[in-house]
VOSEGU-731994 format. One line per 8 residues: their letters; for each residue x, y, z of C-alpha. Coordinates in nm, 4 decimals, m for minus. Layout:
N
a> X Y Z ~ ... .
This chain:
398
mlmsrdkk> m1.7735 1.9106 1.5395 ~ m1.5283 2.1999 1.5772 ~ m1.2958 2.3471 1.3080 ~ m0.9498 2.4574 1.3303 ~ m0.8781 2.8362 1.3044 ~ m0.7579 2.7796 0.9510 ~ m1.0843 2.5844 0.8745 ~ m0.8945 2.2994 0.7441 .
ifylvgqe> m0.9227 2.0419 1.0256 ~ m1.2539 1.9133 1.1690 ~ m1.2287 1.8088 1.5338 ~ m1.4699 1.5314 1.5990 ~ m1.3471 1.5048 1.9392 ~ m1.1368 1.7350 2.1474 ~ m0.9713 2.0742 2.0382 ~ m0.6495 2.2174 1.9086 .
ninknplp> m0.4773 2.2756 2.2378 ~ m0.3700 1.9304 2.3819 ~ m0.2140 1.8607 2.7122 ~ 0.0838 1.6404 2.5818 ~ 0.2161 1.5320 2.9410 ~ 0.2070 1.1614 2.9650 ~ 0.0438 0.9236 3.2301 ~ 0.1756 0.5880 3.3485 .
pfdkiice> 0.0768 0.3037 3.1116 ~ m0.2354 0.1340 3.2342 ~ m0.3267 0.4058 3.4612 ~ m0.6565 0.3593 3.6873 ~ m0.8425 0.6354 3.5196 ~ m0.7455 0.5076 3.1673 ~ m0.8675 0.1510 3.2422 ~ m1.1922 0.2889 3.3947 .
flndlsnk> m1.2579 0.5039 3.0996 ~ m1.2206 0.2296 2.8437 ~ m1.4461 m0.0111 3.0479 ~ m1.7170 0.2666 3.0500 ~ m1.6570 0.3069 2.6625 ~ m1.7247 m0.0520 2.6294 ~ m2.0395 m0.0545 2.8327 ~ m2.1708 0.2601 2.6452 .
idkfkeil> m2.1191 0.1153 2.2929 ~ m2.2731 m0.2042 2.3845 ~ m2.6137 m0.0030 2.4496 ~ m2.6211 0.1212 2.0796 ~ m2.8895 m0.0932 1.8881 ~ m2.6574 m0.0570 1.5736 ~ m2.4213 m0.2903 1.7482 ~ m2.6004 m0.5830 1.6163 .
kypdlksf> m2.5626 m0.4543 1.2614 ~ m2.1864 m0.4000 1.2861 ~ m1.9898 m0.7003 1.4145 ~ m1.6629 m0.4879 1.4103 ~ m1.8201 m0.2582 1.6619 ~ m1.9276 m0.5392 1.8804 ~ m1.5790 m0.6717 1.8685 ~ m1.4257 m0.3353 1.9572 .
sfwcrkan> m1.6559 m0.3109 2.2574 ~ m1.5789 m0.6581 2.3694 ~ m1.2094 m0.5790 2.3305 ~ m1.2336 m0.2773 2.5552 ~ m1.3994 m0.4523 2.8470 ~ m1.2393 m0.4637 3.1925 ~ m1.1339 m0.8132 3.2103 ~ m0.9443 m0.7972 2.8755 .
iakykkef> m0.7698 m0.4674 2.9740 ~ m0.6783 m0.6221 3.3180 ~ m0.5253 m0.9224 3.1312 ~ m0.3158 m0.6951 2.9091 ~ m0.2096 m0.5017 3.2207 ~ m0.0990 m0.8149 3.4002 ~ 0.0991 m0.9254 3.0786 ~ 0.2632 m0.5707 3.0545 .
edgkvrmg> 0.3918 m0.5525 3.4078 ~ 0.7563 m0.6476 3.4155 ~ 0.8714 m0.4564 3.7302 ~ 1.0089 m0.1600 3.5498 ~ 0.8810 0.1989 3.5970 ~ 0.7385 0.3381 3.2743 ~ 0.5575 0.6386 3.1502 ~ 0.3928 0.7250 2.8278 .
lglafhit> 0.6123 0.9129 2.5642 ~ 0.4035 1.2101 2.5261 ~ 0.2055 1.2915 2.2273 ~ 0.1140 1.0129 1.9670 ~ m0.0028 1.1133 1.6221 ~ m0.1919 0.8261 1.4665 ~ m0.2734 0.8134 1.0784 ~ m0.5238 0.5305 1.0082 .
psnvptnf> m0.6650 0.3571 0.6940 ~ m1.0080 0.4393 0.5464 ~ m1.0856 0.0711 0.4532 ~ m1.1070 m0.0650 0.8117 ~ m1.3795 0.1353 1.0083 ~ m1.2631 0.0577 1.3564 ~ m0.8900 0.0606 1.3177 ~ m0.8605 0.4192 1.4243 .
aysfvfgl> m1.0319 0.3237 1.7547 ~ m0.7667 0.0272 1.8352 ~ m0.4890 0.2557 1.7516 ~ m0.6183 0.5257 1.9880 ~ m0.6650 0.2561 2.2777 ~ m0.2948 0.1587 2.2094 ~ m0.1713 0.4887 2.2511 ~ m0.3818 0.5670 2.5521 .
lagnaniv> m0.3135 0.2478 2.7340 ~ 0.0601 0.3391 2.6980 ~ m0.0039 0.6641 2.8839 ~ 0.0087 0.8988 2.5831 ~ m0.1868 1.1929 2.4650 ~ m0.3254 1.1219 2.1152 ~ m0.4179 1.2957 1.8078 ~ m0.5980 1.0545 1.5849 .
rvpstdhp> m0.6770 1.1074 1.2163 ~ m1.0063 0.9100 1.1489 ~ m1.0976 0.7488 0.8085 ~ m1.1763 1.0044 0.5539 ~ m1.4562 0.7654 0.4330 ~ m1.7791 0.8143 0.6302 ~ m1.8558 0.4987 0.8308 ~ m2.1377 0.4691 1.0873 .
qveiickt> m1.8935 0.2890 1.3248 ~ m1.6645 0.5900 1.3387 ~ m1.9610 0.8129 1.4166 ~ m2.0821 0.6069 1.7061 ~ m1.7388 0.5475 1.8596 ~ m1.6528 0.9268 1.8408 ~ m1.9939 1.0178 1.9731 ~ m1.9497 0.7870 2.2585 .
iknllnik> m1.5892 0.8929 2.3531 ~ m1.6981 1.2645 2.3219 ~ m1.9881 1.2079 2.5658 ~ m1.7691 1.0159 2.8111 ~ m1.5077 1.2913 2.8089 ~ m1.7619 1.5483 2.9140 ~ m1.7972 1.3708 3.2441 ~ m1.5807 1.5476 3.5027 .
kyskikkm> m1.4183 1.2320 3.6206 ~ m1.2367 1.2128 3.2741 ~ m1.1296 1.5840 3.2380 ~ m0.7844 1.4773 3.2545 ~ m0.8213 1.2375 2.9635 ~ m1.0282 1.4889 2.7587 ~ m0.7447 1.7487 2.7668 ~ m0.4982 1.4693 2.6172 .
nafikyek> m0.6964 1.3518 2.3164 ~ m0.8477 1.4671 1.9846 ~ m1.0035 1.2925 1.6780 ~ m0.9674 1.4842 1.3615 ~ m1.0593 1.4599 1.0064 ~ m0.8992 1.6346 0.7049 ~ m0.8589 1.5927 0.3396 ~ m0.5132 1.4864 0.2099 .
ndeitkkf> m0.3062 1.7839 0.3172 ~ 0.0873 1.7488 0.3466 ~ 0.1073 2.0631 0.5536 ~ m0.1167 1.9508 0.8227 ~ 0.0384 1.5975 0.8302 ~ 0.3928 1.7778 0.8467 ~ 0.2768 1.9917 1.1350 ~ 0.1381 1.7163 1.3596 .
ssicdari> 0.4551 1.4999 1.2679 ~ 0.6889 1.7837 1.3935 ~ 0.5502 1.7919 1.7148 ~ 0.4727 1.4249 1.8161 ~ 0.6687 1.2080 2.0387 ~ 0.5428 0.8888 1.8476 ~ 0.3897 0.8510 1.5036 ~ 0.1822 0.5480 1.4291 .
iwggdtsi> 0.1112 0.4931 1.0619 ~ m0.1506 0.2305 0.9327 ~ m0.1562 0.1990 0.5440 ~ m0.0090 0.0955 0.2285 ~ 0.3671 0.0961 0.1520 ~ 0.3145 0.3877 m0.0850 ~ 0.1206 0.6001 0.1716 ~ 0.3777 0.5158 0.4436 .
reirqfpi> 0.6753 0.6205 0.2206 ~ 0.5044 0.9561 0.1441 ~ 0.4239 1.0277 0.5083 ~ 0.7697 0.9383 0.6238 ~ 0.9135 1.2300 0.4220 ~ 0.7679 1.4385 0.6915 ~ 1.0345 1.4422 0.9716 ~ 0.9439 1.3734 1.3448 .
persiein> 1.1606 1.5067 1.6301 ~ 1.5015 1.3166 1.6830 ~ 1.3856 1.1415 1.9879 ~ 1.0405 1.0391 1.8694 ~ 0.9635 0.6932 1.7734 ~ 0.7665 0.5697 1.4789 ~ 0.5687 0.2427 1.4233 ~ 0.4495 0.1620 1.0721 .
fadkysfc> 0.1899 m0.0988 1.0040 ~ 0.2375 m0.1557 0.6245 ~ 0.1012 m0.3765 0.3568 ~ 0.0791 m0.7314 0.4913 ~ m0.0370 m1.0673 0.3501 ~ m0.2043 m1.3370 0.5374 ~ m0.3019 m1.7071 0.4569 ~ m0.4634 m2.0072 0.5972 .
ilnsnsle> m0.3410 m2.3797 0.6140 ~ m0.6144 m2.6528 0.6108 ~ m0.5207 m3.0185 0.6704 ~ m0.7105 m3.2323 0.4357 ~ m0.6711 m3.5518 0.6487 ~ m0.8331 m3.3648 0.9536 ~ m1.1206 m3.2385 0.7384 ~ m1.1842 m3.5724 0.6138 .
kikkkelk> m1.2876 m3.6903 0.9627 ~ m1.4834 m3.3732 1.0525 ~ m1.8399 m3.4137 1.1819 ~ m2.1144 m3.1880 1.0267 ~ m2.1591 m2.9702 1.3284 ~ m1.7908 m2.9034 1.3523 ~ m1.7604 m2.8291 0.9839 ~ m2.0386 m2.5849 1.0014 .
nlaekffn> m1.8642 m2.4076 1.2886 ~ m1.5419 m2.4074 1.1088 ~ m1.7091 m2.2505 0.7970 ~ m1.8610 m1.9672 1.0296 ~ m1.5119 m1.9099 1.1657 ~ m1.3578 m1.8894 0.8113 ~ m1.6310 m1.6510 0.7127 ~ m1.5553 m1.4230 0.9966 .
daylldqn> m1.1896 m1.4127 0.9167 ~ m1.2452 m1.3300 0.5505 ~ m1.5802 m1.1709 0.4791 ~ m1.6454 m0.9351 0.7685 ~ m1.4057 m0.6861 0.6435 ~ m1.4233 m0.7953 0.2713 ~ m1.0661 m0.9391 0.3019 ~ m0.9569 m0.5865 0.3558 .
acssphli> m0.7972 m0.6465 0.6967 ~ m0.4216 m0.7273 0.6838 ~ m0.4893 m1.0375 0.8686 ~ m0.7690 m1.1861 0.6458 ~ m0.6536 m1.4833 0.4296 ~ m0.5986 m1.4578 0.0542 ~ m0.4256 m1.7927 m0.0062 ~ m0.5448 m2.1186 0.1166 .
vwlgksne> m0.2985 m2.4015 0.1546 ~ m0.4057 m2.7501 0.1537 ~ m0.1875 m2.9650 0.3585 ~ m0.1454 m3.3370 0.2809 ~ m0.2739 m3.5551 m0.0073 ~ m0.4923 m3.3515 m0.2580 ~ m0.8451 m3.4270 m0.2160 ~ m1.1020 m3.2477 m0.4150 .
kikkvfwn> m1.3929 m3.4197 m0.2455 ~ m1.2842 m3.2730 0.1040 ~ m1.2329 m2.9280 m0.0777 ~ m1.5812 m2.9263 m0.2086 ~ m1.7418 m3.0266 0.1355 ~ m1.5582 m2.7412 0.2924 ~ m1.6377 m2.4661 0.0287 ~ m1.9922 m2.5781 m0.0030 .
evhetvkr> m2.0370 m2.5189 0.3664 ~ m1.8530 m2.1751 0.3451 ~ m2.0975 m2.0886 0.0568 ~ m2.3937 m2.1750 0.2673 ~ m2.2718 m1.9436 0.5472 ~ m2.1899 m1.6592 0.2858 ~ m2.5467 m1.6837 0.1473 ~ m2.6951 m1.6447 0.4821 .
kyelatin> m2.4764 m1.3755 0.6109 ~ m2.3216 m1.1635 0.3385 ~ m2.4631 m0.9129 0.0781 ~ m2.2231 m0.7957 m0.2018 ~ m2.2926 m0.4570 m0.3544 ~ m2.3491 m0.4529 m0.7225 ~ m2.0324 m0.2228 m0.7748 ~ m1.8187 m0.4737 m0.5705 .
vvkkynnl> m1.9510 m0.7683 m0.7752 ~ m1.8255 m0.5925 m1.0925 ~ m1.4842 m0.5284 m0.9113 ~ m1.4449 m0.8859 m0.8117 ~ m1.5177 m1.0316 m1.1609 ~ m1.2798 m0.7775 m1.3266 ~ m1.0150 m0.8643 m1.0803 ~ m1.0569 m1.2294 m1.1610 .
lkdvietn> m1.0443 m1.1621 m1.5437 ~ m0.7134 m0.9538 m1.4939 ~ m0.5649 m1.2414 m1.2912 ~ m0.6485 m1.4981 m1.5675 ~ m0.5156 m1.2794 m1.8458 ~ m0.1950 m1.1614 m1.6592 ~ m0.1036 m1.4788 m1.4706 ~ 0.0389 m1.7933 m1.6284 .
nikdvkry> m0.0100 m1.9713 m1.3036 ~ m0.3759 m2.0411 m1.2789 ~ m0.4901 m2.4072 m1.3052 ~ m0.8460 m2.3790 m1.2498 ~ m1.1277 m2.1323 m1.1287 ~ m1.4436 m2.2308 m0.9695 ~ m1.7271 m1.9728 m0.8926 ~ m2.0140 m2.0050 m0.6555 .
gndlyrvs> m2.2241 m1.7235 m0.8128 ~ m2.0815 m1.3910 m0.6814 ~ m2.0438 m1.5290 m0.3348 ~ m1.7210 m1.7188 m0.3671 ~ m1.4288 m1.7600 m0.6122 ~ m1.1800 m2.0410 m0.5972 ~ m0.8636 m1.9850 m0.7743 ~ m0.6207 m2.2835 m0.7938 .
vqkiksdi> m0.2705 m2.2143 m0.8805 ~ m0.0312 m2.4523 m1.0321 ~ 0.2934 m2.3417 m0.8364 ~ 0.3655 m2.1522 m0.5286 ~ 0.5811 m1.8564 m0.6411 ~ 0.7535 m1.5866 m0.4325 ~ 0.5227 m1.3261 m0.5838 ~ 0.2095 m1.4943 m0.4381 .
ekrrgafg> 0.1709 m1.1991 m0.2051 ~ 0.0548 m1.0050 m0.4954 ~ m0.2308 m1.2274 m0.5440 ~ m0.4873 m1.0649 m0.3198 ~ m0.8447 m1.1694 m0.3014 ~ m1.1357 m0.9249 m0.2295 ~ m1.5055 m0.9898 m0.1497 ~ m1.4438 m1.3611 m0.1218 .
tfyeydcg> m1.1608 m1.4500 m0.3723 ~ m0.9298 m1.7293 m0.2438 ~ m0.6230 m1.8741 m0.4050 ~ m0.5583 m2.2374 m0.3542 ~ m0.2489 m2.4658 m0.3480 ~ m0.1953 m2.8131 m0.2647 ~ 0.1059 m2.8834 m0.0518 ~ 0.2381 m3.2160 0.0556 .
kiddiski> 0.4172 m3.1003 0.3573 ~ 0.4393 m2.7559 0.5325 ~ 0.8137 m2.6992 0.4642 ~ 0.7464 m2.6876 0.0829 ~ 0.6038 m2.3324 0.1177 ~ 0.8989 m2.1771 0.3331 ~ 1.0469 m2.0332 0.0017 ~ 0.7414 m1.8018 m0.0426 .
vsskfqtl> 0.7279 m1.6625 0.3023 ~ 0.8698 m1.3028 0.2980 ~ 0.8470 m1.0191 0.5557 ~ 0.5169 m0.9281 0.4127 ~ 0.3390 m1.2262 0.5613 ~ 0.1607 m1.1455 0.8784 ~ m0.1140 m1.3922 0.9849 ~ m0.1288 m1.7627 0.9492 .
tyygieks> m0.4617 m1.9186 1.0451 ~ m0.4749 m2.2968 1.0729 ~ m0.6894 m2.6020 1.1092 ~ m0.6027 m2.9583 1.1678 ~ m0.2252 m2.9037 1.2240 ~ m0.0553 m2.8689 1.5680 ~ 0.0610 m2.5035 1.6354 ~ 0.3896 m2.6382 1.7709 .
kildfvvn> 0.4693 m2.7750 1.4062 ~ 0.3909 m2.4395 1.2574 ~ 0.6154 m2.2658 1.5107 ~ 0.8775 m2.5214 1.4187 ~ 0.8288 m2.4428 1.0538 ~ 0.8861 m2.0646 1.1182 ~ 1.1948 m2.0944 1.3378 ~ 1.3667 m2.3929 1.1605 .
nrlkgidr> 1.3442 m2.2297 0.8279 ~ 1.4478 m1.8953 0.9769 ~ 1.1658 m1.7082 0.8228 ~ 1.1555 m1.3365 0.8168 ~ 0.7718 m1.3452 0.7915 ~ 0.4648 m1.4772 0.9866 ~ 0.4090 m1.2678 1.2841 ~ 0.0933 m1.4383 1.4078 .
ivpvgral> m0.0034 m1.8023 1.4300 ~ m0.3946 m1.8290 1.5268 ~ m0.6714 m2.0817 1.4780 ~ m0.9323 m2.0271 1.2026 ~ m1.1664 m1.7829 1.3320 ~ m0.9136 m1.5530 1.5284 ~ m0.7627 m1.3736 1.2161 ~ m0.9227 m1.0430 1.3335 .
didviwdg> m0.8578 m1.0592 1.6883 ~ m0.6322 m0.7539 1.7393 ~ m0.3884 m0.7599 2.0008 ~ m0.1324 m0.5214 2.1800 ~ 0.1341 m0.7407 2.0209 ~ 0.0818 m0.6735 1.6462 ~ 0.2973 m0.7265 1.3311 ~ 0.5612 m0.8558 1.5701 .
fdieknls> 0.5635 m0.5335 1.7876 ~ 0.4758 m0.5061 2.1581 ~ 0.2981 m0.1845 2.0925 ~ 0.2379 m0.0877 2.4497 ~ 0.6298 m0.1162 2.5539 ~ 0.7236 0.0587 2.2249 ~ 0.5002 0.3515 2.2946 ~ 0.6275 0.4046 2.6519 .
riidvk> 0.9679 0.4748 2.7984 ~ 1.1599 0.3190 3.0963 ~ 1.2635 0.5193 3.4012 ~ 1.5747 0.3360 3.5191 ~ 1.5987 0.3640 3.8931 ~ 1.9032 0.2305 4.0761 .
């Protein structure tokens, strides 16, 4: 690990002097580098311990990048913008790596501020990237990229902001507002991935007919959406909307199966048990909208709300806390969908009906509609942005 001359910035990968000249998006050397990165990460024995590390490795594989390249190609000549400055959150360990790949695929040089919190996944990914960049074949990419760590320091953030061609900020609304005080060059672009809220729709009628094997599979998928990142991911569900006639028996069957999955696969630290319970008590005291609370030990909390209100996005679960609402028909919830809403996961309802719901009600929110189990499947289209096209420029040739 290198330090900057002023000893305030730690360089986990790369160094201060970066070649900011861009490459074409999906350049051959970039695609080969990402495939090698995928193969190298796959060889770490720790990958079995960290599902998010496995997911990132799988996402970088050759076939997936080739698919993105094919979708990207539109006959236009493009180049990267130059230098992309990434500011990533500390509560999602692999987010910094996806942000880096977004910038790299678009043909950009990258300065990536990694999470301030120590995560084994960060160490593994940075170590692997560093080793790969020492191979002569990737010398061009090595000169274009740096992964840095520094304590909160406005001067450092201001400095990198002043020289970047693109700034990508992942974080809460307050953090983004603070960072946006630091200007970027006039021709630079900015993409902000701010606070988002996600929810899940389950059709009671469909669950009534579900077979045991399929129910177990559904519970596993729901677990992956919610528990793998402790509901910290912007795409993890907080609210569960039960579509159709209210059926407590069906709910009980579903949640019992989820609970069985949680007991097998999830361990909650004592400090988070306390946080989870305190959050529940605070909600009960401050909210006049709670109808019922059901607790499955420390593993799972169900909080039923009487009415669906426009401030539902403030009701955020953590470590397995879910708000529930019974809904006769999907249009009944249109009034609560704001621009804060990102991912809608679903089971037992046709995706075309959900799309009609979004379009016909002219909703400003819901950027993703995916089946239960795919909430965490990050993509080059995220929060409604085509990231690769936003991070590249068109050379108009007549």
